[in-house]
Each structure stands twice: as C-alpha cells, then as structure tokens.
C-alpha positions, 0 to 999 in steps of 0.5 A: 499500499502506497502511503500519501504524501505527507503522512510518513509526518505525523507523529511527528508533529506531536511529538515536536509540541510535547517537546517544545511545549514545556520549553515554551513554557518556561520562556514564558515564565521567565519573561513573567519574572524579567518583567515583574522584577523590572516593574518593581526596580523601575517604581522603586527607582522613582520612589528613591528618586522623588523621596532624594528630590523631597530631603533636598528641601530642607536647605540650611535658610539661616546658612542662605540668609548669610550669602553662604552656597546651598548646605543642608541640614542632614538630620531634616533631609535624613527625616523627610527622605525616611518619611517620603518613602514610609509613604510612598512604598506603601503604593507598592505590592511589598512582602515587608513593610514600606516602614521597614524598608525606610528604616533599612534603607541608606541616605547619604546627605552629601556636601559639595566635595563630598564622594558619594559612598552609594556611586563614588563621584565627588558631589560638586552641590548638595545631594542626597543619595538613597538605596534600599532592598526590596523584597519583590514577590515573584510566584513564579519562581516557586514553581521552579522549586526557588522561593517565591521573593527576591530582593531587588536593590536600588537606588536613587540620588537628586541634588538640592539646586536653588 
C-alpha cells in the first residue's frame, strides 16, 4: 500500500508539540519573572528619586541668608527622605512593610566635595543619595523550586538646586 504524501510526518508534529510546549512555558515564565522584577525596580527607583528630591528641600535657610552656598540640614533631609519612603512605598505590592524598608535604607546627605558612598562620584552641589533593598514577590519562581521572594536593590539620588 502506498501512503499519501506527508502521511509519515504526522507523528512528528505531536512529538514537536510535546517537546516544545514545556520549553515555551519556561520561556514565558522567564519573561514574566523578568518583567515583574523590572517593573518593581522601575517603580522603586522612581520612589527613591522622589524621596531624595523631597529631602533636598531641607536647605539651611540661615546659611542662605548669610550669603553662603546652599547647604542641607542632614538630620532634616534624612527624616524627610524616610518619611517620604514610608508613605509612598506602601503603594507598591511588597511582602514587608514600607516602614521597615525605609528604616533599613541607606540615606547619604552629601555636601559639595564629598564622595557619594553609593556611586563613588564626588558631588559638586548638596546631594541626597538613597539605596534600598525591596523584596519583590515573584510567584512563578516557586514553580521551579526557588523562593517566591527576590530582593531588588535600587539607588536614587537628587541634588539641591537653588
């Protein structure tokens, strides 16, 4: 008996489907995981930048009145940055409280000529730099045997301009 053309390839399609489906699902899971982490990083970076910008409002007005270059009141800048983080990180879907992230964040208030401990650059104007570690929830990781929480470390900074 002569088989019609292409009849011998029918089983190969099923084989390809069985072999490729798990690989496609793994790629899809990887894309979702990376997207989730990148989204968390971008939202957190925006919040850290805004916290640093808010902290730069802690200018020493007495020094400005005396005609001195702009300076930041370090304790007030630190307080403003952490307060901003507590209020605004709460909007993100985090596995820990925003207050604990804000308390653990590294806030550096720098005067002109200081070296930024986060970036290593020497600043020329008063600057606030913040680094925080935010736990991101990635449920797909538990499917491959990893924990569903990944720590994302993000930095942000802003300079005081008058």
